[in-house]
DONURO-673438 format. One record per residue: residue in one letter; chain; y, x, z of N, C-alpha, C, O, CB in turn. Coordinates in pm, whole numbers. Glycine has a CB too. Example, Ala and Ser with C-alpha at 12.3 -4.5 7.8 and 13.67 -1.06 7.14 Angstrom:
// residues 2
resn|chain|n_Y|n_X|n_Z|ca_Y|ca_X|ca_Z|c_Y|c_X|c_Z|o_Y|o_X|o_Z|cb_Y|cb_X|cb_Z
a|A|-569|1319|780|-450|1230|780|-330|1320|780|-332|1424|846|-447|1131|905
s|A|-225|1285|708|-106|1367|714|3|1290|787|114|1341|804|-60|1408|572
***
This chain:
// residues 190
resn|chain|n_Y|n_X|n_Z|ca_Y|ca_X|ca_Z|c_Y|c_X|c_Z|o_Y|o_X|o_Z|cb_Y|cb_X|cb_Z
m|A|1324|-448|6798|1406|-406|6670|1318|-282|6627|1290|-287|6508|1583|-362|6702
l|A|1259|-160|6702|1223|-44|6659|1080|-87|6623|1032|-30|6525|1244|75|6759
g|A|990|-197|6697|866|-195|6631|866|-306|6502|760|-320|6441|750|-227|6743
r|A|971|-378|6463|972|-427|6358|1004|-342|6264|946|-362|6158|1035|-521|6360
r|A|1098|-227|6266|1106|-160|6164|982|-62|6134|965|-18|6021|1225|-100|6175
a|A|902|-33|6234|781|32|6228|710|-51|6174|667|1|6072|727|77|6340
t|A|668|-165|6186|563|-283|6100|628|-272|5960|544|-276|5870|570|-474|6165
r|A|755|-261|5921|795|-288|5779|721|-135|5743|632|-130|5658|991|-317|5742
r|A|763|-28|5807|725|103|5725|577|102|5721|531|163|5624|779|247|5794
i|A|492|49|5798|374|46|5788|301|-20|5668|215|28|5593|344|1|5892
a|A|371|-166|5669|343|-277|5520|389|-191|5425|314|-186|5327|437|-442|5501
s|A|491|-117|5420|547|-60|5293|455|51|5261|436|65|5140|699|-9|5306
a|A|386|140|5347|303|257|5318|175|176|5269|127|209|5161|279|365|5453
v|A|120|79|5338|9|31|5290|29|-46|5153|-62|-24|5072|-49|-49|5392
l|A|125|-127|5111|149|-171|4989|163|-49|4871|130|-54|4753|272|-256|5004
i|A|208|31|4925|247|174|4826|74|252|4804|34|293|4696|389|319|4943
a|A|14|255|4898|-118|327|4891|-205|207|4826|-309|245|4772|-178|387|5051
t|A|-183|85|4824|-257|-10|4765|-233|-15|4624|-332|-17|4551|-235|-129|4823
g|A|-117|-17|4574|-61|-10|4419|-83|115|4380|-81|142|4259|93|-40|4395
t|A|-105|198|4462|-137|353|4383|-288|343|4367|-320|364|4250|-94|511|4484
f|A|-397|317|4455|-517|281|4455|-544|218|4346|-624|269|4268|-548|219|4552
a|A|-477|74|4311|-514|-10|4224|-465|38|4085|-526|1|3985|-469|-138|4264
g|A|-341|130|4074|-309|180|3951|-414|284|3909|-429|304|3788|-173|237|3954
a|A|-492|354|4006|-580|472|3978|-693|391|3919|-730|429|3808|-622|570|4113
l|A|-768|270|3981|-855|186|3935|-829|164|3822|-931|168|3755|-870|86|3993
s|A|-710|136|3745|-668|54|3604|-665|156|3526|-712|135|3414|-526|-32|3592
v|A|-622|262|3547|-641|371|3444|-782|427|3442|-811|486|3338|-542|486|3469
k|A|-877|421|3537|-1029|445|3518|-1072|315|3444|-1128|347|3339|-1115|467|3668
a|A|-1067|209|3457|-1096|86|3417|-1032|109|3242|-1125|94|3164|-1017|-40|3531
q|A|-954|127|3201|-882|126|3102|-970|284|3009|-976|294|2887|-702|129|3162
s|A|-1016|368|3089|-1078|463|2984|-1209|448|2977|-1283|497|2891|-1055|602|3007
d|A|-1242|376|3072|-1395|296|3083|-1419|207|2968|-1536|200|2928|-1411|194|3219
d|A|-1329|138|2907|-1314|25|2822|-1273|90|2700|-1231|14|2613|-1216|-85|2873
g|A|-1275|206|2675|-1245|263|2556|-1092|290|2519|-1050|237|2416|-1304|182|2462
l|A|-1031|346|2575|-880|372|2547|-882|496|2453|-803|510|2360|-788|403|2692
n|A|-986|592|2489|-996|720|2403|-1147|724|2337|-1201|827|2296|-967|862|2503
a|A|-1194|616|2336|-1331|619|2284|-1342|595|2132|-1252|531|2078|-1412|516|2357
a|A|-1446|642|2057|-1481|627|1927|-1471|472|1883|-1504|381|1960|-1620|686|1908
p|A|-1421|449|1750|-1472|323|1706|-1609|257|1717|-1715|321|1712|-1452|325|1594
s|A|-1601|133|1733|-1751|48|1796|-1820|71|1637|-1763|96|1531|-1728|-178|1862
p|A|-1964|53|1667|-2060|82|1558|-1989|-30|1439|-1949|3|1328|-2245|47|1613
a|A|-1988|-129|1479|-1951|-251|1387|-1831|-199|1301|-1832|-212|1178|-1906|-394|1478
f|A|-1745|-151|1354|-1622|-93|1298|-1620|22|1212|-1523|45|1138|-1544|-60|1393
t|A|-1738|105|1219|-1778|211|1159|-1850|189|1036|-1824|246|930|-1844|280|1240
e|A|-1934|111|1054|-2027|31|975|-1941|-53|836|-1990|-65|724|-2101|-83|1091
a|A|-1808|-105|878|-1730|-159|794|-1655|-85|715|-1616|-122|604|-1665|-230|846
l|A|-1625|43|776|-1542|147|720|-1652|193|603|-1624|219|486|-1493|273|841
d|A|-1761|198|653|-1859|281|552|-1884|177|413|-1885|205|293|-2030|320|642
a|A|-1902|62|477|-1906|-38|353|-1795|-42|253|-1799|-45|130|-1913|-177|401
y|A|-1681|-39|348|-1548|-42|215|-1554|109|137|-1519|126|21|-1351|-59|298
d|A|-1595|192|209|-1591|338|125|-1658|312|23|-1606|344|-84|-1652|471|190
r|A|-1785|250|18|-1928|230|-82|-1871|137|-190|-1899|158|-308|-2082|145|3
a|A|-1778|16|-150|-1730|-59|-206|-1618|-33|-297|-1602|-105|-395|-1716|-128|-133
w|A|-1538|65|-272|-1417|148|-315|-1484|212|-425|-1460|167|-537|-1349|256|-201
d|A|-1568|314|-413|-1667|400|-462|-1708|329|-589|-1665|372|-697|-1785|424|-359
a|A|-1794|218|-582|-1861|141|-668|-1760|57|-782|-1783|25|-899|-1946|48|-577
s|A|-1648|38|-704|-1531|-16|-792|-1510|9|-917|-1547|125|-934|-1425|15|-750
g|A|-1458|-48|-1049|-1390|14|-1117|-1234|26|-1065|-1206|-8|-950|-1412|-39|-1236
l|A|-1143|71|-1149|-1000|76|-1143|-988|-68|-1149|-1064|-143|-1210|-920|161|-1258
a|A|-868|-105|-1068|-845|-274|-1068|-707|-257|-973|-665|-155|-919|-1000|-390|-980
f|A|-661|-372|-974|-505|-409|-868|-516|-503|-828|-538|-605|-893|-362|-421|-916
s|A|-498|-491|-680|-514|-642|-624|-369|-716|-624|-346|-835|-598|-576|-639|-458
v|A|-284|-621|-657|-127|-694|-697|-98|-635|-818|-152|-529|-850|11|-664|-587
y|A|8|-710|-911|101|-659|-990|178|-746|-1027|119|-843|-1076|60|-598|-1085
t|A|293|-755|-1025|397|-837|-1059|529|-739|-1106|547|-617|-1108|427|-934|-931
f|A|609|-856|-1141|773|-823|-1182|839|-808|-1033|782|-874|-946|864|-969|-1286
t|A|907|-762|-1009|1014|-743|-897|1166|-740|-868|1238|-664|-932|994|-652|-863
e|A|1207|-808|-790|1364|-765|-739|1378|-642|-707|1363|-595|-594|1417|-832|-618
g|A|1420|-563|-843|1455|-421|-780|1326|-340|-744|1217|-393|-765|1544|-439|-640
s|A|1331|-223|-696|1185|-134|-660|1148|-145|-533|1231|-155|-442|1189|23|-682
g|A|1010|-143|-512|966|-161|-382|1009|-41|-271|1036|68|-320|816|-175|-395
s|A|1014|-52|-155|1036|42|-99|899|125|-21|898|229|45|1137|-4|-23
g|A|778|23|-63|663|131|38|542|-4|-31|554|-96|-113|699|148|299
y|A|428|52|58|299|-13|-3|320|-170|71|335|-175|193|131|83|48
g|A|321|-279|1|334|-386|30|503|-449|60|541|-554|112|241|-387|132
q|A|577|-334|4|726|-367|38|796|-405|-85|864|-324|-147|803|-246|105
y|A|783|-513|-116|863|-569|-255|876|-718|-244|797|-787|-179|776|-537|-405
q|A|986|-767|-313|1004|-882|-356|964|-904|-469|1005|-825|-554|1105|-914|-349
p|A|873|-1015|-514|844|-1050|-659|996|-1139|-712|1084|-1188|-641|681|-1159|-667
k|A|988|-1136|-828|1092|-1189|-919|1043|-1338|-938|933|-1381|-970|1105|-1100|-1065
s|A|1149|-1394|-913|1133|-1568|-926|1088|-1584|-1074|995|-1664|-1089|1297|-1668|-897
d|A|1128|-1532|-1168|1108|-1569|-1319|1097|-1442|-1381|1166|-1347|-1345|1228|-1656|-1388
a|A|1004|-1436|-1481|1031|-1311|-1569|1120|-1349|-1681|1065|-1369|-1789|897|-1248|-1630
v|A|1243|-1361|-1674|1347|-1380|-1753|1448|-1242|-1741|1479|-1190|-1634|1414|-1519|-1709
i|A|1486|-1200|-1863|1584|-1086|-1819|1686|-1097|-1949|1653|-1148|-2056|1502|-914|-1798
a|A|1816|-1041|-1918|1912|-1012|-2029|1880|-850|-2094|1842|-750|-2033|2078|-1027|-1961
d|A|1909|-865|-2230|1890|-765|-2296|1940|-638|-2223|2052|-641|-2171|1943|-788|-2417
g|A|1861|-523|-2215|1905|-433|-2169|1897|-397|-2003|1919|-289|-1948|2013|-446|-2220
e|A|1853|-537|-1939|1843|-526|-1794|1706|-438|-1764|1620|-431|-1851|1838|-681|-1724
a|A|1691|-375|-1645|1587|-313|-1601|1482|-388|-1559|1512|-470|-1472|1620|-239|-1514
l|A|1341|-387|-1601|1242|-459|-1551|1157|-380|-1442|1111|-268|-1465|1163|-505|-1663
s|A|1142|-443|-1330|1061|-340|-1221|948|-412|-1212|948|-534|-1224|1128|-310|-1063
v|A|827|-331|-1186|692|-364|-1153|670|-273|-1043|711|-161|-1013|588|-349|-1270
y|A|557|-398|-969|503|-320|-848|360|-344|-885|332|-439|-959|550|-376|-687
a|A|264|-261|-836|143|-253|-827|57|-190|-747|75|-69|-734|120|-229|-905
e|A|-39|-244|-685|-165|-202|-583|-270|-142|-651|-372|-210|-642|-232|-323|-506
p|A|-282|-53|-707|-456|30|-769|-544|23|-665|-507|57|-552|-459|218|-812
v|A|-650|-14|-685|-770|-14|-585|-878|52|-690|-879|33|-812|-817|-187|-518
g|A|-985|146|-602|-1090|188|-694|-1062|315|-717|-1164|382|-734|-1102|113|-820
y|A|-966|373|-724|-964|542|-795|-1000|631|-710|-992|610|-588|-822|603|-845
g|A|-1050|756|-767|-1124|860|-683|-1050|926|-615|-930|906|-599|-1197|948|-744
f|A|-1120|1018|-566|-1059|1111|-438|-1150|1246|-466|-1272|1234|-461|-1092|1032|-254
t|A|-1102|1354|-490|-1124|1505|-467|-1116|1512|-339|-1042|1441|-271|-1029|1605|-532
e|A|-1205|1613|-289|-1197|1666|-154|-1199|1841|-131|-1301|1909|-143|-1322|1599|-82
n|A|-1096|1883|-103|-1089|2037|-102|-1065|2065|66|-973|2008|124|-948|2102|-213
g|A|-1132|2133|118|-1087|2149|248|-1068|2068|370|-1019|2108|475|-998|2186|232
g|A|-1105|1964|347|-1089|1830|424|-943|1779|420|-865|1756|512|-1132|1848|578
t|A|-931|1769|288|-797|1728|249|-853|1673|90|-912|1736|2|-665|1871|257
y|A|-805|1519|97|-847|1420|30|-727|1392|-82|-625|1343|-36|-881|1304|130
s|A|-730|1420|-230|-615|1410|-318|-646|1263|-440|-755|1205|-445|-599|1581|-402
y|A|-556|1235|-505|-578|1129|-556|-482|1183|-689|-411|1284|-688|-545|994|-460
e|A|-499|1089|-803|-384|1142|-915|-443|1003|-1011|-561|977|-1035|-408|1351|-1002
l|A|-309|919|-1061|-307|828|-1124|-187|864|-1237|-80|916|-1205|-298|715|-1034
t|A|-219|831|-1360|-119|824|-1460|-110|690|-1525|-204|625|-1571|-143|925|-1560
a|A|11|658|-1524|46|529|-1617|119|537|-1740|213|615|-1753|123|438|-1547
s|A|77|451|-1839|150|434|-1994|182|306|-1992|153|228|-1901|58|464|-2135
f|A|256|277|-2114|288|134|-2153|321|88|-2284|378|169|-2356|388|94|-2086
k|A|298|-21|-2328|332|-73|-2451|419|-179|-2433|409|-266|-2347|223|-111|-2525
l|A|502|-170|-2512|574|-330|-2522|550|-397|-2657|573|-342|-2764|751|-327|-2505
l|A|511|-493|-2647|457|-571|-2791|545|-725|-2792|573|-790|-2691|250|-607|-2782
n|A|568|-751|-2890|583|-911|-2911|457|-1007|-2921|335|-990|-2918|657|-934|-3042
m|A|531|-1102|-2933|413|-1205|-2905|300|-1193|-3006|187|-1220|-2965|466|-1357|-2911
s|A|314|-1162|-3118|241|-1167|-3216|147|-1040|-3212|48|-1030|-3284|323|-1184|-3332
g|A|181|-955|-3133|81|-839|-3096|123|-691|-3122|61|-593|-3081|-47|-859|-3177
q|A|272|-689|-3217|279|-569|-3285|379|-513|-3152|451|-576|-3075|344|-575|-3465
v|A|342|-331|-3165|396|-260|-3059|541|-221|-3107|560|-199|-3227|304|-135|-3021
l|A|623|-214|-3033|752|-232|-3031|838|-104|-2980|952|-69|-3012|772|-348|-2951
a|A|729|-35|-2875|755|81|-2794|637|86|-2722|568|-9|-2685|879|77|-2707
e|A|609|261|-2697|477|301|-2621|498|417|-2575|547|502|-2649|350|306|-2696
q|A|472|440|-2472|465|585|-2415|325|648|-2308|315|597|-2196|606|590|-2324
d|A|263|716|-2332|154|768|-2232|194|844|-2128|306|894|-2137|58|846|-2292
n|A|133|864|-2035|172|942|-1896|320|932|-1863|379|1030|-1817|137|1104|-1904
f|A|371|835|-1883|542|826|-1861|555|839|-1682|662|887|-1645|620|637|-1931
a|A|466|804|-1582|447|805|-1460|346|882|-1423|256|892|-1506|436|696|-1418
v|A|331|952|-1302|236|991|-1238|227|984|-1090|323|1028|-1029|223|1094|-1275
f|A|135|939|-1027|108|914|-871|15|984|-832|-101|964|-870|73|784|-827
t|A|57|1100|-732|-23|1186|-657|-16|1158|-509|79|1099|-457|13|1321|-686
g|A|-113|1200|-449|-103|1187|-288|-238|1291|-263|-322|1338|-339|-124|995|-214
s|A|-211|1303|-95|-302|1390|-54|-305|1384|91|-196|1368|146|-278|1520|-104
g|A|-429|1395|178|-406|1386|317|-545|1391|385|-646|1369|318|-325|1257|352
r|A|-552|1415|494|-658|1412|580|-780|1301|570|-901|1314|585|-596|1403|701
s|A|-698|1190|539|-798|1058|485|-751|1039|394|-650|1093|349|-816|926|552
k|A|-841|925|331|-843|894|178|-722|806|168|-738|702|233|-985|817|120
q|A|-632|812|121|-489|733|103|-548|614|-12|-575|633|-130|-335|854|29
r|A|-559|486|69|-603|369|1|-499|261|-12|-523|146|-51|-720|316|68
e|A|-357|318|31|-267|217|10|-142|273|-77|-37|324|-36|-225|160|148
l|A|-181|251|-194|-72|297|-306|6|196|-338|-61|98|-372|-127|348|-439
g|A|158|172|-341|222|104|-387|276|171|-502|340|273|-478|292|59|-304
a|A|260|124|-659|296|162|-759|403|109|-784|404|-14|-786|223|155|-836
n|A|541|193|-815|684|108|-869|707|186|-997|718|308|-1006|841|117|-754
l|A|714|91|-1099|771|138|-1229|882|54|-1260|911|-55|-1211|671|136|-1344
s|A|948|125|-1357|1101|85|-1403|1115|95|-1562|1103|198|-1628|1221|194|-1333
f|A|1137|-15|-1602|1136|3|-1766|1290|-78|-1792|1326|-177|-1727|973|-91|-1859
q|A|1360|-21|-1888|1469|-78|-1948|1453|-74|-2118|1452|32|-2181|1598|-1|-1893
f|A|1443|-167|-2161|1458|-202|-2298|1574|-262|-2351|1616|-365|-2298|1367|-278|-2329
s|A|1644|-204|-2468|1752|-257|-2528|1746|-277|-2679|1670|-211|-2750|1856|-179|-2495
g|A|1825|-365|-2725|1801|-426|-2839|1714|-522|-2874|1685|-554|-2988|1783|-357|-2902
l|A|1675|-565|-2775|1572|-651|-2811|1611|-801|-2840|1680|-850|-2751|1477|-644|-2707
p|A|1583|-876|-2936|1632|-1006|-2983|1582|-1099|-2875|1476|-1071|-2818|1580|-1046|-3133
a|A|1665|-1233|-2834|1623|-1285|-2767|1471|-1392|-2793|1460|-1460|-2895|1731|-1321|-2735
g|A|1389|-1390|-2709|1242|-1423|-2705|1150|-1383|-2619|1195|-1318|-2524|1192|-1391|-2801
d|A|1020|-1404|-2622|902|-1400|-2560|826|-1230|-2588|790|-1198|-2701|814|-1537|-2625
y|A|812|-1145|-2484|740|-1037|-2512|634|-1013|-2416|636|-1085|-2316|821|-932|-2525
k|A|536|-919|-2424|474|-873|-2336|441|-697|-2298|405|-619|-2385|377|-944|-2359
l|A|457|-667|-2188|435|-575|-2122|297|-520|-2067|253|-557|-1958|506|-598|-2047
e|A|227|-425|-2151|109|-389|-2095|130|-254|-2031|202|-163|-2073|-1|-391|-2197
t|A|47|-256|-1912|57|-107|-1843|-65|-62|-1799|-127|-127|-1716|147|-98|-1720
g|A|-103|33|-1842|-234|114|-1825|-236|232|-1754|-163|329|-1776|-286|150|-1944
f|A|-343|220|-1645|-332|371|-1547|-472|401|-1596|-570|334|-1628|-310|364|-1340
r|A|-436|555|-1586|-593|632|-1566|-588|696|-1450|-489|743|-1394|-640|747|-1678
d|A|-715|695|-1412|-778|784|-1286|-803|887|-1343|-883|891|-1437|-907|739|-1208
e|A|-729|1009|-1291|-769|1154|-1344|-858|1199|-1306|-921|1277|-1378|-698|1248|-1329
i|A|-912|1159|-1141|-984|1248|-1099|-1155|1160|-1106|-1263|1219|-1100|-915|1301|-947
g|A|-1136|1021|-1119|-1267|952|-1123|-1290|918|-1255|-1398|866|-1285|-1276|831|-1036
g|A|-1190|942|-1355|-1191|914|-1501|-1179|754|-1559|-1189|714|-1675|-1325|974|-1550
k|A|-1157|686|-1449|-1162|533|-1470|-1028|500|-1546|-931|576|-1547|-1173|447|-1321
q|A|-1034|376|-1610|-919|317|-1673|-907|167|-1659|-996|85|-1679|-921|350|-1812
s|A|-758|139|-1614|-751|-4|-1605|-584|-60|-1662|-500|22|-1699|-787|-44|-1433
g|A|-563|-176|-1661|-413|-175|-1675|-397|-321|-1646|-482|-378|-1578|-348|-121|-1825
f|A|-272|-401|-1704|-241|-528|-1676|-155|-570|-1760|-72|-493|-1807|-200|-548|-1560
t|A|-160|-706|-1798|-32|-720|-1906|38|-852|-1826|-21|-943|-1768|-87|-760|-2104
l|A|177|-834|-1841|298|-920|-1777|401|-953|-1892|480|-880|-1951|380|-831|-1651
p|A|368|-1107|-1906|481|-1145|-2017|612|-1161|-1962|631|-1182|-1842|452|-1279|-2092
f|A|719|-1149|-2064|856|-1177|-1984|928|-1213|-2115|884|-1179|-2225|933|-1035|-1885
t|A|1068|-1299|-2092|1127|-1340|-2168|1297|-1256|-2183|1370|-1247|-2085|1109|-1480|-2135
v|A|1326|-1214|-2291|1470|-1189|-2322|1554|-1308|-2348|1541|-1379|-2448|1481|-1102|-2437
r|A|1641|-1327|-2254|1742|-1459|-2296|1817|-1442|-2388|1839|-1327|-2426|1834|-1507|-2204
a|A|1879|-1554|-2453|1980|-1518|-2545|2122|-1505|-2457|2145|-1563|-2350|1986|-1633|-2667
t|A|2212|-1413|-2529|2314|-1390|-2463|2425|-1481|-2529|2429|-1498|-2651|2339|-1245|-2459
n|A|2525|-1545|-2433|2633|-1649|-2508|2761|-1577|-2535|2854|-1635|-2590|2674|-1787|-2413
***
């Protein structure tokens, strides 16, 4: 009986030692495989190409749409199933601008965009407009290229019919301008 216990203890000690040695080898293999290494040259080249493409782009939008309420962050929005509202109902818009400029100061990159709008009827008559009604700013140690711009509009007294909402953005750092138009309908009240 005593011999079996000793054999089990020796076998357990060998298993523990083997496990410890294997764990140490695993840690070394992970560190050799790049656990704390710099990105690959291909990845760095892709980032550089993205940076050049961003700088060469004009201000544009990868997404712009009416939404069900306000988005909660970049890519966090629910598109509106239709562009029909009741008079006085809020219109929520989500947009993802790209190609805006950055300024660098002491290792911090900053951006600033301002938004304006025009409400038009289908013949092009301007019914309401406002410049610089929203400002989007940010800064960080890296260039923040994931901007989800949430806008909210509320128009009252509009007769039932079709309208256009023109939204313009100005890049206050890069001097670029762009915008988009979203058509919508005010439904008749019964």
